[in-house]
Structure formats: C-alpha cells, structure tokens
DRENZASE-196698 format. One record per residue (C-alpha): residue number from 1; residue in one letter; y, x, z. Coordinates in steps of 0.5 Angstrom, whole numbers, plus 500, padded with zeros to 3 digits. Layout:
DRENZASE-196698
<site resi="NUM" resn="A" Y="Y" X="X" Z="Z"/>
...
//
This chain:
DRENZASE-196698
<site resi="1" resn="M" Y="538" X="388" Z="091"/>
<site resi="2" resn="K" Y="543" X="391" Z="094"/>
<site resi="3" resn="H" Y="543" X="393" Z="101"/>
<site resi="4" resn="T" Y="550" X="396" Z="105"/>
<site resi="5" resn="A" Y="553" X="398" Z="111"/>
<site resi="6" resn="I" Y="558" X="400" Z="115"/>
<site resi="7" resn="I" Y="557" X="407" Z="120"/>
<site resi="8" resn="T" Y="563" X="409" Z="125"/>
<site resi="9" resn="G" Y="562" X="416" Z="129"/>
<site resi="10" resn="A" Y="558" X="418" Z="123"/>
<site resi="11" resn="S" Y="559" X="425" Z="122"/>
<site resi="12" resn="R" Y="554" X="428" Z="127"/>
<site resi="13" resn="G" Y="549" X="426" Z="132"/>
<site resi="14" resn="I" Y="547" X="418" Z="133"/>
<site resi="15" resn="G" Y="551" X="416" Z="127"/>
<site resi="16" resn="K" Y="549" X="421" Z="122"/>
<site resi="17" resn="A" Y="542" X="419" Z="124"/>
<site resi="18" resn="I" Y="543" X="413" Z="123"/>
<site resi="19" resn="A" Y="547" X="413" Z="116"/>
<site resi="20" resn="K" Y="541" X="418" Z="114"/>
<site resi="21" resn="R" Y="535" X="413" Z="115"/>
<site resi="22" resn="L" Y="539" X="408" Z="112"/>
<site resi="23" resn="A" Y="541" X="412" Z="106"/>
<site resi="24" resn="M" Y="533" X="413" Z="105"/>
<site resi="25" resn="E" Y="532" X="406" Z="105"/>
<site resi="26" resn="G" Y="537" X="405" Z="099"/>
<site resi="27" resn="Y" Y="543" X="403" Z="103"/>
<site resi="28" resn="H" Y="550" X="404" Z="100"/>
<site resi="29" resn="L" Y="554" X="406" Z="106"/>
<site resi="30" resn="A" Y="561" X="407" Z="108"/>
<site resi="31" resn="L" Y="562" X="412" Z="113"/>
<site resi="32" resn="F" Y="568" X="413" Z="119"/>
<site resi="33" resn="C" Y="570" X="419" Z="123"/>
<site resi="34" resn="H" Y="576" X="421" Z="127"/>
<site resi="35" resn="N" Y="576" X="429" Z="126"/>
<site resi="36" resn="N" Y="570" X="432" Z="122"/>
<site resi="37" resn="I" Y="572" X="429" Z="115"/>
<site resi="38" resn="D" Y="570" X="436" Z="111"/>
<site resi="39" resn="L" Y="563" X="435" Z="115"/>
<site resi="40" resn="L" Y="563" X="427" Z="113"/>
<site resi="41" resn="N" Y="564" X="429" Z="106"/>
<site resi="42" resn="E" Y="559" X="435" Z="106"/>
<site resi="43" resn="F" Y="554" X="430" Z="109"/>
<site resi="44" resn="A" Y="556" X="424" Z="104"/>
<site resi="45" resn="E" Y="555" X="428" Z="098"/>
<site resi="46" resn="E" Y="549" X="431" Z="100"/>
<site resi="47" resn="L" Y="546" X="422" Z="101"/>
<site resi="48" resn="R" Y="549" X="421" Z="094"/>
<site resi="49" resn="Q" Y="545" X="427" Z="090"/>
<site resi="50" resn="E" Y="539" X="426" Z="095"/>
<site resi="51" resn="C" Y="539" X="418" Z="096"/>
<site resi="52" resn="K" Y="542" X="416" Z="089"/>
<site resi="53" resn="V" Y="547" X="411" Z="093"/>
<site resi="54" resn="E" Y="554" X="410" Z="095"/>
<site resi="55" resn="V" Y="557" X="413" Z="099"/>
<site resi="56" resn="Y" Y="565" X="413" Z="102"/>
<site resi="57" resn="T" Y="568" X="416" Z="107"/>
<site resi="58" resn="Y" Y="574" X="415" Z="112"/>
<site resi="59" resn="Q" Y="578" X="418" Z="117"/>
<site resi="60" resn="G" Y="581" X="416" Z="122"/>
<site resi="61" resn="D" Y="583" X="413" Z="130"/>
<site resi="62" resn="I" Y="577" X="408" Z="131"/>
<site resi="63" resn="S" Y="581" X="406" Z="137"/>
<site resi="64" resn="D" Y="588" X="405" Z="132"/>
<site resi="65" resn="Y" Y="587" X="397" Z="129"/>
<site resi="66" resn="G" Y="593" X="399" Z="124"/>
<site resi="67" resn="F" Y="587" X="404" Z="122"/>
<site resi="68" resn="T" Y="580" X="401" Z="123"/>
<site resi="69" resn="I" Y="581" X="394" Z="120"/>
<site resi="70" resn="P" Y="585" X="396" Z="113"/>
<site resi="71" resn="A" Y="580" X="401" Z="113"/>
<site resi="72" resn="C" Y="573" X="396" Z="114"/>
<site resi="73" resn="E" Y="577" X="391" Z="109"/>
<site resi="74" resn="D" Y="578" X="397" Z="103"/>
<site resi="75" resn="A" Y="570" X="399" Z="105"/>
<site resi="76" resn="L" Y="568" X="391" Z="104"/>
<site resi="77" resn="A" Y="572" X="391" Z="098"/>
<site resi="78" resn="K" Y="568" X="398" Z="095"/>
<site resi="79" resn="L" Y="561" X="396" Z="097"/>
<site resi="80" resn="G" Y="563" X="388" Z="095"/>
<site resi="81" resn="Q" Y="559" X="386" Z="101"/>
<site resi="82" resn="V" Y="557" X="388" Z="108"/>
<site resi="83" resn="D" Y="550" X="387" Z="111"/>
<site resi="84" resn="V" Y="550" X="391" Z="117"/>
<site resi="85" resn="L" Y="556" X="394" Z="121"/>
<site resi="86" resn="I" Y="554" X="399" Z="126"/>
<site resi="87" resn="N" Y="559" X="401" Z="132"/>
<site resi="88" resn="N" Y="557" X="407" Z="133"/>
<site resi="89" resn="A" Y="563" X="411" Z="135"/>
<site resi="90" resn="G" Y="565" X="413" Z="143"/>
<site resi="91" resn="I" Y="567" X="418" Z="147"/>
<site resi="92" resn="A" Y="566" X="419" Z="154"/>
<site resi="93" resn="H" Y="570" X="422" Z="160"/>
<site resi="94" resn="I" Y="567" X="425" Z="167"/>
<site resi="95" resn="G" Y="571" X="425" Z="173"/>
<site resi="96" resn="L" Y="574" X="421" Z="179"/>
<site resi="97" resn="L" Y="577" X="415" Z="177"/>
<site resi="98" resn="T" Y="582" X="417" Z="182"/>
<site resi="99" resn="D" Y="584" X="423" Z="178"/>
<site resi="100" resn="M" Y="583" X="420" Z="171"/>
<site resi="101" resn="T" Y="591" X="418" Z="168"/>
<site resi="102" resn="I" Y="592" X="411" Z="165"/>
<site resi="103" resn="D" Y="591" X="415" Z="157"/>
<site resi="104" resn="D" Y="584" X="417" Z="159"/>
<site resi="105" resn="W" Y="583" X="410" Z="161"/>
<site resi="106" resn="D" Y="586" X="407" Z="155"/>
<site resi="107" resn="N" Y="583" X="412" Z="151"/>
<site resi="108" resn="V" Y="575" X="410" Z="153"/>
<site resi="109" resn="I" Y="575" X="403" Z="153"/>
<site resi="110" resn="N" Y="581" X="403" Z="146"/>
<site resi="111" resn="T" Y="576" X="407" Z="143"/>
<site resi="112" resn="N" Y="570" X="404" Z="145"/>
<site resi="113" resn="L" Y="571" X="398" Z="146"/>
<site resi="114" resn="S" Y="577" X="395" Z="143"/>
<site resi="115" resn="S" Y="574" X="398" Z="136"/>
<site resi="116" resn="V" Y="568" X="394" Z="136"/>
<site resi="117" resn="F" Y="572" X="388" Z="136"/>
<site resi="118" resn="Y" Y="577" X="391" Z="131"/>
<site resi="119" resn="T" Y="571" X="392" Z="126"/>
<site resi="120" resn="S" Y="568" X="386" Z="128"/>
<site resi="121" resn="K" Y="574" X="382" Z="126"/>
<site resi="122" resn="A" Y="575" X="385" Z="120"/>
<site resi="123" resn="V" Y="568" X="385" Z="117"/>
<site resi="124" resn="A" Y="564" X="379" Z="120"/>
<site resi="125" resn="P" Y="568" X="374" Z="116"/>
<site resi="126" resn="S" Y="565" X="375" Z="110"/>
<site resi="127" resn="M" Y="558" X="376" Z="114"/>
<site resi="128" resn="V" Y="559" X="368" Z="116"/>
<site resi="129" resn="S" Y="561" X="366" Z="108"/>
<site resi="130" resn="R" Y="555" X="369" Z="105"/>
<site resi="131" resn="R" Y="551" X="366" Z="112"/>
<site resi="132" resn="T" Y="547" X="373" Z="112"/>
<site resi="133" resn="G" Y="548" X="379" Z="116"/>
<site resi="134" resn="N" Y="547" X="384" Z="122"/>
<site resi="135" resn="I" Y="552" X="387" Z="127"/>
<site resi="136" resn="I" Y="549" X="392" Z="131"/>
<site resi="137" resn="N" Y="553" X="396" Z="137"/>
<site resi="138" resn="I" Y="551" X="403" Z="140"/>
<site resi="139" resn="S" Y="552" X="402" Z="147"/>
<site resi="140" resn="S" Y="549" X="406" Z="153"/>
<site resi="141" resn="M" Y="544" X="405" Z="159"/>
<site resi="142" resn="W" Y="550" X="407" Z="163"/>
<site resi="143" resn="G" Y="553" X="400" Z="161"/>
<site resi="144" resn="T" Y="547" X="396" Z="165"/>
<site resi="145" resn="V" Y="547" X="400" Z="171"/>
<site resi="146" resn="G" Y="554" X="405" Z="172"/>
<site resi="147" resn="A" Y="555" X="412" Z="173"/>
<site resi="148" resn="S" Y="558" X="415" Z="178"/>
<site resi="149" resn="C" Y="564" X="419" Z="175"/>
<site resi="150" resn="E" Y="564" X="416" Z="169"/>
<site resi="151" resn="V" Y="567" X="409" Z="171"/>
<site resi="152" resn="A" Y="571" X="409" Z="165"/>
<site resi="153" resn="Y" Y="565" X="409" Z="160"/>
<site resi="154" resn="S" Y="560" X="405" Z="164"/>
<site resi="155" resn="A" Y="566" X="400" Z="164"/>
<site resi="156" resn="S" Y="566" X="400" Z="157"/>
<site resi="157" resn="K" Y="559" X="400" Z="155"/>
<site resi="158" resn="G" Y="558" X="394" Z="160"/>
<site resi="159" resn="G" Y="564" X="391" Z="156"/>
<site resi="160" resn="V" Y="560" X="392" Z="149"/>
<site resi="161" resn="N" Y="554" X="389" Z="152"/>
<site resi="162" resn="S" Y="557" X="383" Z="154"/>
<site resi="163" resn="F" Y="561" X="382" Z="147"/>
<site resi="164" resn="T" Y="554" X="383" Z="144"/>
<site resi="165" resn="K" Y="551" X="377" Z="148"/>
<site resi="166" resn="A" Y="558" X="372" Z="147"/>
<site resi="167" resn="F" Y="559" X="374" Z="140"/>
<site resi="168" resn="A" Y="552" X="373" Z="137"/>
<site resi="169" resn="K" Y="552" X="366" Z="140"/>
<site resi="170" resn="E" Y="558" X="364" Z="136"/>
<site resi="171" resn="L" Y="555" X="368" Z="129"/>
<site resi="172" resn="A" Y="548" X="365" Z="131"/>
<site resi="173" resn="P" Y="549" X="358" Z="127"/>
<site resi="174" resn="N" Y="551" X="362" Z="121"/>
<site resi="175" resn="G" Y="546" X="366" Z="121"/>
<site resi="176" resn="V" Y="549" X="373" Z="123"/>
<site resi="177" resn="A" Y="545" X="377" Z="128"/>
<site resi="178" resn="V" Y="549" X="382" Z="134"/>
<site resi="179" resn="N" Y="545" X="386" Z="138"/>
<site resi="180" resn="A" Y="545" X="392" Z="142"/>
<site resi="181" resn="I" Y="542" X="399" Z="144"/>
<site resi="182" resn="T" Y="543" X="402" Z="150"/>
<site resi="183" resn="C" Y="541" X="409" Z="149"/>
<site resi="184" resn="G" Y="539" X="413" Z="155"/>
<site resi="185" resn="V" Y="540" X="421" Z="154"/>
<site resi="186" resn="V" Y="540" X="423" Z="147"/>
<site resi="187" resn="D" Y="540" X="430" Z="144"/>
<site resi="188" resn="T" Y="547" X="430" Z="142"/>
<site resi="189" resn="D" Y="554" X="434" Z="143"/>
<site resi="190" resn="M" Y="556" X="429" Z="148"/>
<site resi="191" resn="N" Y="552" X="432" Z="152"/>
<site resi="192" resn="G" Y="553" X="439" Z="150"/>
<site resi="193" resn="Q" Y="557" X="441" Z="156"/>
<site resi="194" resn="L" Y="550" X="441" Z="160"/>
<site resi="195" resn="S" Y="547" X="448" Z="162"/>
<site resi="196" resn="E" Y="540" X="449" Z="160"/>
<site resi="197" resn="D" Y="538" X="448" Z="167"/>
<site resi="198" resn="E" Y="542" X="442" Z="167"/>
<site resi="199" resn="K" Y="538" X="439" Z="162"/>
<site resi="200" resn="A" Y="531" X="441" Z="164"/>
<site resi="201" resn="E" Y="533" X="438" Z="170"/>
<site resi="202" resn="L" Y="535" X="432" Z="167"/>
<site resi="203" resn="A" Y="529" X="431" Z="163"/>
<site resi="204" resn="E" Y="524" X="432" Z="169"/>
<site resi="205" resn="E" Y="528" X="425" Z="171"/>
<site resi="206" resn="I" Y="527" X="422" Z="165"/>
<site resi="207" resn="P" Y="519" X="419" Z="165"/>
<site resi="208" resn="V" Y="517" X="421" Z="159"/>
<site resi="209" resn="G" Y="520" X="428" Z="160"/>
<site resi="210" resn="R" Y="524" X="430" Z="154"/>
<site resi="211" resn="F" Y="531" X="427" Z="152"/>
<site resi="212" resn="C" Y="532" X="422" Z="146"/>
<site resi="213" resn="D" Y="532" X="425" Z="138"/>
<site resi="214" resn="P" Y="538" X="421" Z="134"/>
<site resi="215" resn="S" Y="532" X="420" Z="130"/>
<site resi="216" resn="E" Y="529" X="414" Z="134"/>
<site resi="217" resn="I" Y="536" X="411" Z="135"/>
<site resi="218" resn="A" Y="536" X="411" Z="128"/>
<site resi="219" resn="E" Y="529" X="408" Z="127"/>
<site resi="220" resn="T" Y="531" X="403" Z="133"/>
<site resi="221" resn="V" Y="536" X="401" Z="128"/>
<site resi="222" resn="L" Y="532" X="399" Z="122"/>
<site resi="223" resn="S" Y="526" X="395" Z="127"/>
<site resi="224" resn="I" Y="533" X="391" Z="129"/>
<site resi="225" resn="I" Y="535" X="390" Z="121"/>
<site resi="226" resn="N" Y="528" X="388" Z="119"/>
<site resi="227" resn="A" Y="527" X="383" Z="126"/>
<site resi="228" resn="P" Y="527" X="376" Z="124"/>
<site resi="229" resn="S" Y="534" X="374" Z="125"/>
<site resi="230" resn="Y" Y="532" X="369" Z="131"/>
<site resi="231" resn="M" Y="532" X="376" Z="135"/>
<site resi="232" resn="T" Y="540" X="376" Z="137"/>
<site resi="233" resn="G" Y="544" X="377" Z="143"/>
<site resi="234" resn="Q" Y="539" X="382" Z="145"/>
<site resi="235" resn="I" Y="541" X="389" Z="149"/>
<site resi="236" resn="I" Y="535" X="393" Z="147"/>
<site resi="237" resn="G" Y="534" X="399" Z="151"/>
<site resi="238" resn="V" Y="531" X="406" Z="149"/>
<site resi="239" resn="D" Y="532" X="411" Z="155"/>
<site resi="240" resn="G" Y="525" X="413" Z="155"/>
<site resi="241" resn="G" Y="525" X="409" Z="161"/>
<site resi="242" resn="Y" Y="529" X="412" Z="166"/>
<site resi="243" resn="I" Y="532" X="405" Z="168"/>
//
C-alpha cells in the first residue's frame, strides 16, 4: 500500500531527519525548502537510490501563499494522495521586541504560522474526502511557556499549538488527526549561533543533560503516525524534561 508525505523545511535539521525516517518506512515524499535546493535535490536523489521511493522537491517561500498552495496542490497531484503533512518550516528571531521591525515580525509570523494554514488548506480537503490522514506540526516549548527576546517566535509557535487543537476538532469527525510536537533544544543549525561554552551551559539546564538529536523528533513523528486515530489535538512535548 502506497504511503505519502509532504514535509516543509526538509533540506536540513529536523525536516531532513523526518524525511529520511519516513523514506526508510517506504513513504513517497514531496520535500520543500526555501534556499537550499541543491542540497535538497542531492538528498532527494540519495533517498530515491537508497529507499526506492518517489521524491519530489520544491523551492520557494513557504510564507507566500502564492507559492505554497499551488506547490502543495502540485505535490498532491504527483503523489496521488497525501497521507501525512509535516509542517516543519520555521525561522527564529532573537532580540528585544522593541528593536523588531514590522517586516521582522511579519516574516516570523507568516513563515511559522501562516504557512501552516496554507499547507493545511491545500491538503486537508483530500484527507477529508478519503477520511484518513495525519497533520503533524513541529512546534516549540517556547510556544507553551514563552522565551525572553524571542517574543515573535514564541507567539508564532503558541499560535501553532492553538491551531493544532482547533483544527483537530474540525477534522476529527472525518478521521483526520492533527497533533503537534513541542521541541526542546534540538541540535540543529537554528542553535548554531551558540558558542560551545553556551551550548554546554544550556545542556546543563536540561534534565537529560544534552540537546535533542533531530532523529529523536523523527521517531516521535513516526510514533504519532502509527498511533490510533483517537489521538488527536495533542501537544506532545519532546524537551528532555526542560519544562
């Protein structure tokens, strides 16, 4: 039986790990990125060769509905169906709120939150018509508790969490599950601005004593996909006990 997935922000980090894990399970994929299309195409070819799956790639600004909705519709047409939608694309902004520009704010909110609306709007109707599907939103623990100097990021991820709970209630009667993963500190490029000393200090604050590996988020995604459909509207924390 054919299984398929759309994954945004798939050229590196968490999105890449999720793509690799699902390809290993035989999923045919549509992978989205903003800038790293050469890296994404190289990765896609690796998956085709190693896992014998179909992989389609798309480059564009996920915060622009003029790109995102048609691209998702094209991916749906090529894949034939979409069983899983992974909304992973996201950006951070560190700094005082009073120093943020309007464009900074719009960029974070549109990339992290509005994009989830665009992809869901494009893909959900086909899931509803088939009465099956999984939408999994990659969120952050800061969307739950907030982070100083990351107000826009925290607000966007808090919005993702509320979106998840509300949309799950809409789709539940049609057999489609919507859940979110609130990630803790994951060892990705997003935390690359930290020095080694800062990383070590931060790791000491995490009860498990280390950063999360992207593969652990990928395993969580797979466990959600394989969970009973009765599990929906859940905000699942993977933060090493941080919060």
